[in-house]
N, C-alpha and C positions, 0 to 999 in steps of 0.2 A: 536531487538525489534519485527521484523516481524517473524523471525523463518523460518524453512524450509517448514513448512506446510501452512504458511500464518496466517493472523490475521484479525479479524473483524475491518473494517475501522473506525467505530465510536469509538472503544476503543483507537486506535492509535491517532485519532484526539483529543480526550479528554486528553490523556497523553501529547501531544505536545502543547495543548492550542490553536489549530487552528480550524476553522470551517471545516465541512466535504467537502464543496465546494473547499476551499483552498487546503485541502489535496488531493482531486481528481485531481486538476490542477497540483500539484507537482508530483503525481504518474504518470500521463499521460506523463509528460516530462522526467521521469526517464527511464534509460536504464536497470535498475536492477529489477524493480517491475512493476506489472500490476494489474488491477482489474479483479476479477472473481466473478461476482455477487456483494455481499457486502463485500467481503474479498479482502485484498491486499495479493498477492502471489508473490514470487520471480520468475523471468523468468529463464528458464533452459538455460544455456549457451551452445553454440556449442563447442565441443572439437575438 
């Protein structure tokens, strides 16, 4: 859903049926994604 380039956070919130504040809380606790402005972007893993 997010993709390798990231996705606009409000689009994801609308698709999941949650508020943007709830989505922000979930993303902040995630180890795979982070916010960059108004976008949700995947974190680059260390190899």
